[in-house]
BAMARVO-65020 format. One record per residue: x, y, z of N, C-alpha, C in turn. Coordinates in steps of 0.1 Angstrom, whole numbers, plus 2048, in hexadecimal, padded with zeros to 3 digits. Example, Ala and Ser with C-alpha at 12.3 -4.5 7.8 and 13.67 -1.06 7.14 Angstrom:
REM residues 2
8847C784E87B7D384E8847DF84E8807EA8478897F584788180084F
REM end
This chain:
REM residues 593
84F90973F84A90A74D85590B75785591476086091676A86090B77486B90A77B86C8FF78586290179086090E79485691179F84890C79B84490F78F83790A78A8368FB78A8418F57858408E678583F8E07938468E579C8458E07AA8378E37B08328EE7AC8258F27B281A8E97AD81B8E37A18118DB79B8138CC79E81E8C97A58208BB7A88178B67B38128AA7B280A8A47BC8118A37CA81E89F7C882689D7D48278AA7DC8298B57D582A8C27DB81D8C57E38128C37DC8058C67E28038BD7EF8078B07EE8068A77FA80F8AC80581B8B08018258B580B81F8C18138198CB80B8138D78118078D38197FE8C98147F38C581B7F78BE8288028B68278078AF83380D8B983D8138C38378198CE84080E8D48488038D88427F88DF8497F08D58527EF8C984E7E88BF8567EF8BC8637FD8BB8628058B886D8078C587680B8CF86F80F8DB8778048E287F7F88E48787ED8EB87F7E88E388B7E48D688A7E08CF8967EA8CE8A17F78CD89D8018CB8A78038D88AF8038E48A88048F08AF7F88F38B87EC8F08B37DF8F38BA7DF8E98C77E18DC8C47E08D38CF7EB8D58DA7F78D88D48028DB8DE8008E78E67FB8F28DF7F88FE8E77EC8FC8F17E28F48ED7D78F18F67DC8EA9027E48E08FF7EA8D890A7F28E19147FA8EA90D8028F39157F98FC91E7EE9019197E590A9217DF90292C7DA8F69287D38EE9337DC8E993E7E88E493A7F28E09447F78EB94C7F98F79457FE90294C7F59079577E89089537DE90C95D7DD9029687DE8F59657DD8EB96F7E98EB9797F58EC9738018EC97B8028F89847FF90497D8009119857F69119907EA90C98E7E090B9987E49039A47E98F79A17ED8EE9AC7FA8F29B38048F89AB8108FC9B180D9089BA8059119B680291D9BE7FA9199CA7F09109C87E990B9D47F29049DE7FC8FC9D98058F69E180E9009E981290B9E281A9159E881291D9F38059209F07FD9269FA7FB91DA067F8910A047F6907A0F802905A1780E904A1081B903A1781D90FA2081A91BA1B81C927A23812928A2F806923A2D7FC923A38801919A4380690EA3F80B904A4981690AA51820911A4982B917A50826922A5A81D92AA55817934A5E81192EA6A80A923A6880391DA7480E918A7E819912A7982490EA8282A91AA8982D925A82832931A88828936A9281B937A8F81193CA98810934AA5812927AA381291EAAF81D922AB9829925AB3835929ABB832936AC282D940ABA82A94DABF81F94CACA815943AC880B942AD281093DADF81B934ADE82192FAEA82793AAF282E944AEA83494FAF182A958AF881F95BAF1815964AF780E95DB0380B950B02805949B0D80F949B1981C947B16825947B21826954B2882695FB2082696CB2581A96FB2E80E96AB2980296CB31803964B3E809958B3E80A950B4A812957B5481E95CB50827963B5A821970B5E81B977B55815985B5880A984B62802979B627F7977B6B7FA970B7880796CB7A80B964B8680C96EB9180396DB9B803976BA680F974BAF814968BB0820966BB882C96DBB382E96DBA5839974B9F837983BA182A988B9F828996BA182C99BBAF828993BB982B997BC783A996BC984298CBC385098CBC5857998BBF85399CBB38599A7BAC8559B4BB48499B5BB88449C2BBE84A9C4BCC84D9B9BD48519BBBE28609B7BE48679B4BD98759AFBDA87E9B9BE287E9C6BDD8879CFBE38849D2BF28779D1BF68739D4C048759C8C0D87A9BDC0787B9B0C0F8899B0C1588B9A8C1F8989A6C258A199EC1C8AF99FC1F8B8998C168B6989C148B2983C1F8B0974C1F8A3972C1689997AC1888D978C1088F97BC02898985BFF89B987BF18A297BBEA8AB975BF18B2969BEC8A795EBE989E95CBF2893952BF088A955BE4887962BE487E967BD9885965BCB892968BCA89A966BBE89A958BBA89D94FBC389D941BC089093CBBB885940BC287893CBBE874941BB087894EBAE875954BA187C94CB96889949B98891941B8D88B934B8B88792DB96881920B95874920B8D86B92AB9085E92BB8986192EB7A86A937B7786C93AB6987292EB6187C927B6888191BB62877910B5F86E90FB69863904B6785B908B5B858914B58850918B4D858916B40865919B4086D917B3486E909B31870900B3B8728F2B398658EBB3385A8F1B3684D8EBB3184A8EEB238528F6B1C8508F9B0E85D8F9B0685E8F2AFB86A8F1AF386C8FEAEB862906AEA863912AE286791FAEA86691EAF786A929AFF878927B03881931AFF88F930B02893935B1088D940B14890946B21885950B24884953B3287B95DB37883967B40881974B3E88897EB4687E987B4C88098BB58878996B5F8829A0B648809ACB608899B7B648819C2B6B8859C4B7887E9CEB808839DCB7C8909DDB7B8969EAB778A49E6B718AC9F0B6D8B89EDB668C29E6B6E8C09E4B7B8CA9DDB848C59D1B8A8B89CEB898B29C3B908A99BBB868AC9AEB858A49A6B7C8A6997B7F89D98FB7A89E980B7C89C97AB6E8A096DB6D89E967B608A1958B6289C950B5889F942B578AC93FB518B1933B538BD92EB4C8C9936B508D093CB468DD943B488DB952B488D0957B4D8CE965B4E8D996CB568DE977B508EA97EB568E698CB5B8E598DB688E299BB6D8EE9A4B6B8FA99FB699059A8B669039AFB598FE9A8B4E8FC9AEB428F09B8B438E79B5B4B8DC9BFB4D8E19CCB538EA9CBB5C8EF9D7B628F89DFB598FE9D9B4F9079E0B468FF9E8B3C8F39E5B398EB9ECB2E8E29F7B348DFA01B2C8D6A0BB308C8A06B2D8C29FEB378B69F7B348AAA00B318A8A0BB3889DA13B3689CA1BB298A8A1CB238A9A23B168A6A1AB0A8A5A0DB0C8A2A04B01894A06AFB893A06AEE887A0AAE787BA00AEB87F9F3AEB8749E9AEE86F9EBAFD8789EFB068749F2B1386A9FDB1486EA08B0D865A14B0C857A10B06857A08AFC84BA04AF58429FCAFF8499F3B068429EAB0F83B9F2B1A8429FCB1F83CA05B2A831A0DB24832A12B18828A1AB1281BA11B1081DA05B0C8119FCB0980B9F7B168129F8B2180C9F6B2F8069E8B3080D9DEB2D8089D0B2F8059C9B228049CFB178029C9B0B80F9C2B0580D9B8AFD8199B1AF88209BAAEE82D9B9AEE8369C0AE483F9B5ADE83C9B3AD18449A9ACA8509AFAC485C9A9AC68699ADAC186E9A4AB78779A9AAE87D9A1AA4887997AA988B98EAA0895984AA38A298AAA78A8985AB18B598BAB68BC982ABF8C8986AC38D097EACD8CC983ADB8CB979AE58C797CAF28D1985AF98CE992AFD8D899AB038DA997B128D198FB188D398BB268D897EB298DC976B1E8E1969B208EF969B268F2961B308FF961B36908956B3090394FB2590A945B1F915949B15917956B1492195CB0A91A967B0292296EAFA91D979AF2916974AE690A979AE4903976AD7902967AD48FD960ADF8FC951ADD8EE94DADA8E4950AE28D794BAE08CF954AD78C994EACC8C1955AC38B2954AC88AC95FACA89F95FAD0895969AC9888967ACB87E970AC7877975AD387A981AD8874986AE586698BAE385F98AAEE851990AF0852997AFE8509A4AFE8519ABB0A8449B2B0E8429B5B1B8369BCB1F83A9C2B2D8339CDB318349D2B3E82C9CAB488339C6B5382C9BFB5E8259C9B678199C5B6C8129CFB7480D9C8B8180C9D1B8B8069CCB987F79CDB967F09C2B977E29C1B947D99C9B9E7DF9CCBA97D79D4BB37D99E3BB17E59E7BAF7E79F6BAD7E89FAB9F7E99EFB967EB9F2B877F79F9B848019FAB8D80EA00B8A8179F6B8381F9FCB7A8299F3B738349F0B7D8389E3B7E8429DEB8784E9D8B8184E9D7B7485A9D1B6D8569CEB5E8609C8B5785F9C4B498609B5B488569AEB428579A0B4085B99DB31865994B3086B991B2386B982B2186297DB1786296FB1486996DB07874965B0787C963AFB879955AF5873955AE9871949AE187D944ADB87E937AD888A931AD288B935AC489593EAC1897943AB489B938AAA8A392EAAF8A7924AA689C91BAA1892919AA9886911AA587E919A9B87D926A9D87692EA9387D92EA8688B930A86892930A79891923A72892918A7A89190AA74883908A6E87990EA7486B90CA6E86A913A6187191FA5F870926A5387A91FA4888691CA4D890917A4488D909A3E885901A458828F4A408788F4A358718FFA33866900A2986D905A1C86B8FEA11870901A048659079FB8689129F585F9189EB8679199DE86590F9D686D90E9CA87B90A9CD88590D9C58939099C789A9149D08989219CD89F92B9D48969359DC8899329DD88093A9E488393A9F387E9449FA881946A0887594DA0F87594BA1C86A951A2587095BA2E868965A3286C96EA3D85F972A44860979A4F85597EA5785798DA5984C995A5584D9A3A578419A7A608429B3A668379B9A6D82E9C1A648249C7A6981A9CEA618209DBA5B82C9DFA608329EBA5A83D9E8A5083E9DBA4C8479D7A428559D5A478579D4A548659D2A5A8679C3A5C8729BEA588759B0A598789ACA688719A2A6D87399FA7B879991A7C877988A7287D97BA72882978A6488F974A64895970A578A2968A5A8A495DA528B0955A558BD95DA548BD968A4C8C8971A4C8C597CA568CC97BA628CA984A6D8CD993A698D6995A5F8D99A3A5C8CD9AAA568C39A3A518B79AAA4C8AD9ADA568AE9A7A628A49A9A6D8A59B8A718999BEA728989CCA768989D6A6B89B9D1A5F89A9DAA5388C9D9A4C8899E4A4687C9E5A3E87F9DEA318749D7A2C8759D0A1F87B9D9A158859D6A0E88C9DFA058849E29F887D9D89F38769DA9E68699E19E98669EC9E285A9F49E484E9EC9E084F9E59D58449DD9D08409D19D984A9CB9DF8489C09E98429C69F58479D29FA8419D9A058339DBA0482E9E09F88209E39F68189D79F681D9CC9F08169BF9F08149BA9FF81E9BCA0781D9B7A158149C0A1E8169CDA1D8109D6A278039DBA228019DEA157F69E5A107EB9DCA097EF9D0A067E59C79FF7E29BBA077D79B4A047D29A9A0C7D399CA057D899C9F87D89909F07E29869F67DE9799F67E796F9FC7F296B9F37F196E9E67FC96B9DC7FD9779D38099799CD80C9859C58189829BC81A98B9B282698B9AA82C9999A983999A9AB8409A79AA84C9A59A28539B099F8609B199886A9B79A28759B09A48809B59AC88D9B29A58949BD9A38A19BC99C8A09B598F8969B99878939B497988F9A597988B9A098488799298587999198A87198998386398898786297E99385B98199E85A9799A984C9759AC84A9699B183D9659B683D9659C583396A9CC83396C9DA8269679E18279629ED81C95E9F581E964A03813967A0A81496CA18808966A2080A966A2D800961A36802968A447F696CA497F6974A567F896AA6280196EA6B804966A777FB96BA827FB963A8D7F2965A987F4973A9F800978A9F803984AA6803991A9D7FE98FA917FD99AA8780899CA7E813994A8081E994A7681A98CA6982298EA5F81F988A5282B97FA4D827972A4A831969A4483196BA3583D96EA2F83E972A21848968A1A844962A0F84D95AA0884E95F9F985A95F9F485C9639E68659599DF8629589D186A94F9C986A9549BB8759539B38749579A586994F99E86195799685695198F85A94698586694798086B93D97786C93097D86E92F98A86E92299186191B99285692499184991E99184491B98384792397984192196C84C91E96185991D96586391C95C86290F95385E90495A85D8F79528528F894884790094B83C90194184190993584891493884E91C92D85791492485F90B92A86790392185F8F99198548F492084B8EB9188458F290C8418FE90E83B9069038459078F885290B8FB85C90C8F185E8FF8EA85F8F48F18618E78EB8568E38E28498E78E683E8E48DD83F8EB8D08438F88D18449008C48508FB8BC85B8F78C28668F28BB8638E58B485C8DC8BB8588D08B684E8D28AA8458DB8AB83C8DE8A08448E389384E8EB8968568EF88A85E8E48848628DA88D8698CF8878608C687F8538C588484A8BE87C8488C486E8478D186D8468D78608518D585785E8D585D86A8D385586A8C48508668BB8588668AD85485C8AB8498508B184A8468B084084A8B58338528C08338568C68268618BD82086A8B78288758AF8228718A181E86A89A82686788C82285988981E85089382084289381A83B88681D83588181282B87681383286981883F86881684585B81984485882884586283084486083F83786584582D86883D82186E84281B86584C81A85884981484F85381C84E86082984E85E83384D86A83185987382E86586C82D87187481F87287B81586E87380787087980486788480985B88480685288F80A85789D81785C89F81A8618AC81286E8B080F8768A58068818A87F987D8AE7F38738A87E686E8AC7E78698BA7F28618BD7F385C8CB7F48688D57FC8728D27FD87D8DB7F08858DC7E98868D17DD88E8D27D28868DA7D28798D87C88718E07CC8728EF7D98718F27DD8729007DA8809067DC88A8FE7D98989037CA8999057C28938FC7B38948FE7AF88D90A7B588290D7B187A91A7B58829267C18899257C58919307BC89D9327B78A39277AE8AE9297A08A992F79D89C92D79189793279389294179F8939467A28909547A98839577AD87C94C7B486F94E7C387194E7C887295A7D787595C7DF86895B7D885C95A7DF84F9597E484C94B7DF8539417E38509347F28539317F884A92980684C92580884991780F85190F81184E90181C84390081C83C8F58258308F382D8328E683183F8E38398428D884883E8DB84E8348D585B8308D98668358D086383E8C786D8438BD87784C8C588284E8BF88D8568C588D8648BF8848688B68848758B087C87F8B987788A8B28708948BA86388F8C085C8868B98508818BE8528788CA85D8718CA8608698D68648728E286B87D8DF86E8868E986288D8EF8588918E684C8978EA84488D8F38448808EF83D8768F684287590485087490585687391285387F91B85488B91585189791D84389792183A89391882C89291B82988992782F87D92782E87393283487993F84087F93D84788594983E89094F83889894782F8A394C82489D95481D89294E81288C95581788696282388096282987B96F82A88697982F89197583189C97E8248A298381A8A297A80C8A797E80789D98980889098680388799080A88899D81788A99D81F88B9A981B8989B18188A39A98148AF9AF8068AD9B67FD8A79AF7F08A59B57F189C9C17FA8929C17FC88A9CD8018929D980A89C9D680F8A49E08048AD9E67FC8B29DD7F08BA9E17E78B29EB7E58A59E77DD89D9F07E389B9FD7F18999FD7F8897A0A7F78A3A127F88AFA0C7F78BCA137E98BDA197DE8B9A127D18B9A177D08B0A247D68A4A237D689BA2E7DD8A2A3A7E88A8A387EF8AFA437E78BAA487DF8C1A407D68CCA457CC8C6A4E7C78BAA4A7BD8B3A527C28B0A607CF8ABA607D58A8A6D7D78B4A757DB8BFA6F7DC8CCA767CF8D0A7C7C48CEA757B78D1A7A7B38C9A867B78BCA857B48B3A907BC8B7A9D7C88BBA9B7D08C0AA67CA8CDAAC7C58D6AA37BF8E2AA87B38E0AB07AB8D5AAC79F8D2AB47A38CDAC27AE8C5AC37B38C0ACF7B88CBAD87C08D4AD27C68DEADA7BC8E9ADF7B18E9AD87A68F3ADC7A18F0AEA7A18E4AEF79B8E0AFC7A48E3B077B28E3B057BC8E4B0F7BB8F2B167BB8FDB0F7B990AB167AD90BB1E7A2905B19795905B217968FEB2E79D8F2B2E79F8EAB3A7A88F1B437B48F6B3E7BD8FDB477B890AB4D7AF911B457AA91EB4A7A191BB56798911B5578F90EB6079790AB6D7A2901B6B7A98FDB767B1908B7D7B8910B747C091BB7A7B7925B807AB927B7B7A1931B8279E92CB9079C91FB91799919B9E7A591CBA87B1919BA37BD91BBAC7BE929BB07BC932BA67BD940BA97B3944BB47A693FBB379C942BBC7A093DBCA7A6931BCB7AA92CBD87B5934BDE7BE939BD67C9941BDB7C394EBE07BB954BD97B5961BDD7AC95FBEA7A7953BEC79E951BF77A794CC037B494CC027BD948C0D7BD939C0F7B7931C077B8922C097C491DC027D0920C087DC91DC017DF90DC017DB907C0C7DD8F8C0C7D58F1C017C88F5BFF7C08EFBF47C68F3BE77CB8FFBE67D1903BD97DD8FBBD67E58F8BE17F18F0BDF7ED8E2BDB7E38DCBE17DE8CFBDC7D98CFBCE7D28DABCA7CE8DCBBD7D98DCBB37E48E4BB67EF8E5BAE7F68D7BAC7F78D0BB77FD8C3BB67F58BABAD7E78BABAE7DF8B2BA67E08B6B977E18C4B957E38C8B877F08C4B827FA8C4B8A8088C0B858078B1B818018A9B8A80089BB867F8899B797EE8A1B787E58A0B6C7ED8A4B5F7F58AFB607FD8B3B558088A9B5280E8A3B5C818899B5A81288DB53806889B5680087EB507FD881B417FA88EB3E7F8892B30805893B2880F899B2F81B89CB2882388FB25820885B2D827878B2B822870B20818874B1981286DB0E816873B0181A86BAF781E871AEA81386FAE0811879AD8807878ACD7F987CAD27F087DAC97E2881ACC7D9876AD17DD869AD07D585EAD47DB858AE17D2855AEA7D684EAF67CC843AF87D0839B017C782EB047BB833B0D7B082BB0C7A582FB157A882EB237B1825B287B5824B367BD831B3A7C5836B307CD842B337C484EB357B984FB2C7B085AB2D7A8859B3B7A584DB3F79E84CB4C7A784FB587B484DB567BE851B617BE860B627BE867B567BE875B567B187BB5D7A6874B5A799879B60799877B6F79F86CB747A086AB827A8876B897B387AB827BB885B887B3892B877AB893B7C7A48A0B7A7998A1B84793896B88788897B9278D89CBA079A899BA379F89EBAF79F8ADBAF7A28B4BA37A18C2BA27938C7BA37898C0B9D77C8C4B9E7768C3BAC77A8B9BB37768B7BC177B8C3BC97878C7BC778D8D2BCE7868DFBCA7828E0BBD77C8ECBB876E8EFBBE7668E4BBF7588E6BC37568E0BD17618DBBD87608D7BE67558CCBE77558C3BDE74B8B8BDE7528ABBDA74C8A0BDD752893BDA74B88DBCE75388ABC374E884BB7754876BB574B86CBB575085EBB474F85ABA675B855BA175C850B9375B841B9475083CB8D74E82DB8C751829B7E75A81FB7D75F81AB7075A80CB6D75480AB627507FDB5D7557FBB4F7627F8B4E7697F8B4276D7EAB3E7697E6B3276D7D9B2D77C7D8B2B7827CEB307917CDB2F7967CEB2178F7C9B187937CAB0A7947D9B0578B7E1B0A78A7EFB057957F8B0B79C7F4B167A57FCB1D7B1801B147B47F8B0A7C07FBB027BC802AF47AF804AF27AB80BAE67B081AAE77B481FADC7BA82DADC7AF837AD87AE842AE07A484CADD7AC85AADE7A7864AD87AD871AD97AE876AE77B887EAEA7BA884AF77AD88CAFB7AA88BB0879F894B0E792892B0678F886B02782884AFB777883B0677A87DB1177087BB1C771886B2777C88CB2977E895B347748A1B347718A7B287678B2B287598ADB2D7568A1B2A74989CB2E74889AB3D753895B43753894B527528A2B587598ACB527598BAB5774A8BFB567448BDB4B7368C1B4972D8BBB5372F8AEB567278A7B607288ADB6D7348B2B717368B8B7E7308C6B7E7338CEB737308DCB737218DEB7171B8D6B6870C8D8B657038CEB6D7098C3B727018B9B787018BAB8770D8BDB8D70E8BCB9C70F8CABA27168D3B9C7188E1BA170B8E8BA47018E8B9A6F58EFB9D6ED8E9BA96F08DCBAC6E98D6BB86F28D8BC56FE8DDBC37078E0BCF7098D3BD770C8C8BCF70F8BBBD57188B3BCC71D8A8BD272589FBCA71C895BC272288BBBD71B881BB6723876BB071D86EBA7724862BA1725865B92730861B8D732861B7E737853B7A72F84DB71732840B6D736840B5F742839B5C747838B4E747829B4B741825B40741818B3B745817B2D74A80BB2974F809B1B74B7FBB177487FAB0A7447EDB0474B7ECAF67517E1AF37587DFAE67507D6ADD74D7DBAD17477D3AC77507D3ABA74E7CBAB17577CAAA57577D8A9E7647DDA9E7667EAA987607F6A9F75B7F4AAB7547FFAB27587FFAC175880BAC775A80CAD574E815ADA747810AE473C817AEA74081CAF873F829AFB74382FB08737836B0D733834B1A72883AB2072D842B2C72884FB2D72B857B3971E85BB3F71B857B4C70F85AB53712861B6070886AB63709871B716FB871B776FB873B846EE874B8B6EC882B906EF88CB876EE89AB8A6E08A0B876E08ADB846D48B4B826CC8B0B766D38ACB6B6CD8A8B5F6C88B4B576C18B2B4C6BB8BCB436AD8B9B406A68C4B3D6988C2B396988BEB2A68C8B9B2568B8B5B1768D8C1B0E6898CCB1268B8D8B0969A8DCB086A18DBB146AF8DEB146B78D4B0B6B38C7B0D6B98BCB056B78BEAF76AA8C1AF36A78C3AE56AE8CFADF6B08D9AE66B78E5AE16C68E2AE06CC8DAAE96DA8D6AE86DD8CEADC6D48C4AD96D68BBACE6D28C0AC06CB8CBAC06C78D1AB36D28D7AAC6D08DAA9F6DB8E0A966DF8EDA9C6D58F5AA06D7903AA56DE902AB36DA8F8ABB6DF8F7AC86EE8F3AC86F28EBABE7008E7ABD7098F3ABB7048FDAB570C909AB370F910AC070790DACA708914AD770E90AAE27118FEADE7168F5AE87238F9AED7278F5AF97338F9AFF73F8F4AF874B8F9AFC7588F5AF575B8E6AF77568E1B037598D3B067518CAAFC7448CCAFA73C8C4AF17408C6AE37448D2ADF7498D5AD27568CDACF75E8CCAD976A8C4AD87678B5AD575E8B0ADC75A8A2ADA7558A0ACC74B8A9AC87458A8ABB74F8A9AB07598B3AB17638B5AA676D8A9AA67708A4AB277A899AB277488CAAB767889AAE76187EAA8761880A9875E88CA9475D88FA8676A88DA7F775892A85782893A7F78A885A8078887EA8B790872A8D78A865A8777D864A87777857A8576D857A7976984AA76761848A6A75384EA6C74C850A6173E854A6273684AA6B72D84FA73725847A7C72A848A8A73684EA8C73A850A9A73285CA9F72B85AAAB721864AAF723865ABF71C870AC371B873AD270C876AD470586FADD6F7871AE06F6874AEE6EC87DAF16EA882AFF6DC87FB036DA879B0F6CD876B156CD87BB236C3883B276C3889B346B488AB396B388BB466A688DB4D6A8895B596A089FB5B6A18A8B676A08A0B746AB8A1B7D6AB89BB8A6B188DB896B3887B7D6B887AB7D6C6879B766CB884B706D8884B6B6D9884B5C6E5882B576E7882B486EF876B446EC871B386F3865B336F8869B25705867B2270B86AB1571185EB0F70D85AB0371284EAFC71B852AF072784EAF0730850AE5732843ADE730844AD1732838AC873E83CABF748834AC0754836AB775682AAAE75682EAA1758824A96766826A9176F81CA9477D81EA9178081CA82788825A7C78D822A6E799817A7079E813A657A8808A667B480CA6D7B9819A6C7C581DA727C4822A807B8823A867B6828A937B081EA9C7B381DAA87AD813AB17B680CAB97B47FFABA7BC7F7AC47CA7F6AC0
REM end
């Protein structure tokens, strides 16, 4: 009998082969199953994190861009600036000096009110212009202003915004190529004749924009840039790329021709993972990172699982039944751990203390679970940050509504020739804005909110030419409780606009507060026109809430986002007797006094 036949018939050989299959097959199957499950989980969470990170960055950039467009609208609609630009040349020399000083002061005040606006320039023609800060009229005269492409485009669009790419400020007198800015230009117009009277240029702070992009990390070597809808790069930390069309054809198609928020492409023989997000002005934030940085660790894990499986087979062949029990116990522990992970228990950890391949697999298994838990923690933190961003968005939604009503009143007074009242209104608005700007954070004390309301009533009295008396019955203990900004101001404005204005008279507004354990009760009452039962029922119904004004929506959203369940706003009203609104605030542990 040959040696091969003798070995084949030996019980030890059969046990070794059986041991080989028993160990090898379950190890490969369970390892590959774990790889697929963990790969799907990690890829899902990593990509969700990348998309969320990109969206948050896009929101930050959009906020900066919105500041620029709002500033441009503010200057563009300023009738005093229009008149100064329109009548400057026809004025006397002394008047021209006064107009220039006034223009510079107005522009500087606007720039100082926003950390994102670097400078503002107004150019009437190639030899005459005004600007904030270090604006240099000498540099203006040196250049062929009318031949500049962005000047031509601004005139063609006749008042619409023209967004320019990141560049150095050509009008800065602080030196050559010093200030990095993102310009927004538009043609200024005389609202009476609709003739173009100059070019308005609002320069956003380019350094703040670059810092916003550079601080965000996508993998180890990933980067972000901003392109327009034609694929031209408008913002990039590498300024040499600004103004160029995206070089990769595949990347260009993903940006310009496709709508997917994430994609994969090949550039220079390397596979890249990409994400993109639309900005408020139509530009696109694009981030790319080598795909290996996203999935490289999983590929290594796969290779290690296969290598370990091969090692198990070799061990089974060499030492067979002698170490069968020693081999199977670690496998059972790992299998049990994997099964618990598949069932959703991420707290499980294997306790294999050996220094061989099984010990290495156990440590990598535990390390992978640690990384998954850390990743899920990060995702939870990002969801919390998203919630905070939503809270800020609800707060910021009420400010334009408030400013629009006030500025409309001032504009009406100016047009009516009531300049003294308009001046008083501007002074009141300035004091009100100072009171707001002096407070840090989204929360202020109840007494600070009441102080703002008192200042705002001055503006409303000027606006409607009536006397509105504010009666306060505030418990001393409640004055120091913190509430979101402008929680009560919209209700005071509604009391005037819906309660007193229809009656063409003044009235009383009473604000009361009561403190109970864990609760703050605030009541706002007026003796105005009131509402009928049908109007009140429609307002408090589910369908009526969809049509409620921005002020009441602000209150409702603020209570929902800031406070515990049970925080409510109830409205009670009767025709001819006024309206009463009760706000119940239930404070969570971290909000309140």
